[in-house]
C-alpha positions, -999 to +999 in steps of 0.1 A: +273+085-171+259+102-201+224+117-204+203+127-173+215+119-138+194+122-107+218+108-082+207+120-048+172+131-059+138+116-052+105+122-071+077+135-049+050+145-074+040+138-110+017+164-125+006+181-157+024+214-165+008+245-180+012+232-215+000+197-206+034+181-205+038+156-176+064+169-151+081+155-121+088+174-089+121+163-071+137+168-037+168+157-019+148+135+005+161+124+038+158+086+045+132+093+072+106+099+045+103+062+038+101+053+075+070+074+082+036+057+085+025+076+054+046+088+025+028+122+022+034+130+058+071+122+054+075+145+024+056+173+042+077+170+073+109+172+052+096+202+033+093+221+066+131+224+066+145+253+045+172+230+029+146+207+014+124+236+003+154+253-014+169+222-031+141+213-055+139+207-092+112+201-118+119+181-150+099+165-178+086+130-170+107+118-200+139+125-180+127+103-151+120+075-176+154+079-192+171+078-158+152+047-148+161+029-180+198+038-176+200+032-138+170+013-124+165+008-087+150-022-069+118-038-080+094-042-050+097-073-029+061-072-020+029-051-025+004-046+003-033-043-005-058-038+023-094-029+031-083-001+055-080+000+093-068-036+092-031-035+102-015-026+069+004+003+084+018-020+110+031-043+083+050-015+065+063+000+097+076-034+107+097-036+075+106+001+076+123-006+110+150-027+093+181-009+080+184-011+042+146-015+037+125+011+019+088+013+023+064+035+002+032+038+022+002+051+002+024+074-020+000+099-038+022+101-069+019+063-074-019+066-069-020+093-095-002+072-120-026+043-113-054+066-121-037+083-150-070+091-167-079+114-138-050+138-143-058+171-160-047+170-188-049+133-190-016+114-188-010+091-217-019+056-202+011+041-221+034+062-198+017+054-165+031+019-160+067+027-168+064+059-148+052+040-117+081+016-120+105+046-124+091+064-094+093+034-071+128+025-083+141+060-077+131+057-040+149+023-038+180+033-058+215+022-048+227+059-052+200+074-030+219+092-002+215+086+035+206+049+033+240+038+047+241+009+023+224-001-009+187-009-003+179-046-001+141-046-002+113-023-013+078-028+001+049-008-014+016-003+004-012+009-018-042+029-007-072+006+001-092+015-030-062+006-052-072-031-052-095-022-080-064-013-100-045-045-091-043-055-128-024-023-136+000-029-107+006-064-120+016-049-153+041-027-136+056-055-114+045-089-129+068-109-106+061-092-073+040-111-047+009-096-031-005-094+004-042-090+008-051-079+043-086-076+056-106-074+088-141-080+103-165-057+085-181-043+116-148-033+131-137-016+098-170+002+094-170+015+130-135+028+126-142+046+093-173+063+106-154+075+137-128+091+114-136+088+078-109+086+051-112+112+023-124+087-003-154+079+019-166+115+018-189+121-012-173+146-035-141+144-015-107+155-027-096+122-041-124+118-065-124+081-058-154+058-051-148+020-052-183+013-065-190+043-086-219+058-066-231+091-080-227+122-058-265+128-055-271+092-047-244+092-021-259+122-003-294+106-004-283+073+011-265+089+041-230+085+054-235+050+070-249+033+039-224+051+017-194+039+037-208+004+039-214+001+002-180+017-007-161-006+017-181-036+003-167-027-031-131-029-018-137-063-002-154-075-034-125-062-055-101-082-033-121-114-039-122-107-077-084-099-079-072-128-057-046-149-075-035-179-054-002-182-072+010-147-060-013-137-032-011-142+006-045-136+022-044-126+059-070-117+084-062-088+108-065-112+138-034-131+125-012-101+132+014-094+144+029-129+144+022-134+107+046-106+098+076-127+105+060-161+101+042-156+068+046-122+052+084-119+053+089-154+037+062-146+011+080-114+002+114-132+001+127-113+031+148-133+056+155-110+085+186-116+107+180-122+144+187-086+150+164-074+123+137-097+136+140-080+170+137-046+152+105-058+136+091-071+168+098-038+185+071-022+163+044-045+176+040-027+209+034+008+195+006+023+176+015+020+139+001+053+128+012+071+160+046+055+170+049+076+201+018+059+216+015+023+228-008-001+209-040-011+226-063-038+211-096-023+200-115-050+182-139-058+210-145-021+217-153-015+181-178-044+180-195-031+211-198+004+196-215-008+165-252+002+164-278-023+151-280-002+119-243-005+113-244-043+119-272-045+094-254-025+068-222-046+073-241-078+069-258-066+037-229-050+018-196-063+032-201-096+050-207-118+019-173-107+005-156-111+038-170-146+040-156-153+005-122-140+016-122-163+046-131-193+024-103-184+000-078-180+029-088-214+044-086-231+010-052-215+003-039-227+037-051-262+031-035-262-004-002-251+010-003-277+038-011-304+011+018-291-011+042-293+019+030-328+027+035-339-009+071-324-009+078-342+023+065-375+010+086-371-021+117-365-001+111-395+021+105-416-010+137-403-025 
């Protein structure tokens, strides 16, 4: 093959070089990177090994784009959006358990490309979409070593705040179905306040706030109100970005049975009986900590919520949660009606 060739290499970072040129950091990634609950942890674990530290390369972004054009990998079978702490990691871990499946779970380099304007120097927005496609395709490439066989499916889980960038993701993969996963607002709010994600810390390292609250205002309102308003922005974005023709809406309480019954068909994934058993084996363990058993915590979280938290959840999140529930019920009724119409047509035929 003429031109650039990145057979055996996987991109782990897109960044601006000293002269402002966008660059790509590559490694010879082991297959375990895409089986970890979070992509960044998988990369970091791999880099602890001297081999993966030694075998690195940096290239211009244009080389990655050229490679992707000449030798593209898989397009995603599905993209997972979520409101955080709602079972999204379980979904990606379930599909990661199947041989030949690749999952990218909250990959920072895809996040950076979605927010291209935040790079310093700023990345040309015209490059961001093809670069996101090229990055994802490189991780689900037929020539990626260690997979044992060519990959059959790629599932991408975005970070929770990325729902606000759903239109950009649709530009990158216009045919890919979406999953919108959400949960009772009180349960999510309690979970986040017990262990806050970086984007819910004012002035945190991500520089992300779903509703654009100024730093001084965030400090003045306190952590509880800031978290509630920020999470409310994510729920609201999910309502705004919902597209019935491509989106499956699921409530956390529908898991884990919905993974095989609804999510897999929606993503065009038809697991074999053996693969279905591999998926079901993930249901009994903690998705983020696979060495620990899963223990339901919804009731405990609701009991831990203070009256103040319940009030904030009702004010800033519950209206959008109720809207999602209404959309989900309406979508379910529509699908039942469509199935009935198809059945009647078959009978009439």
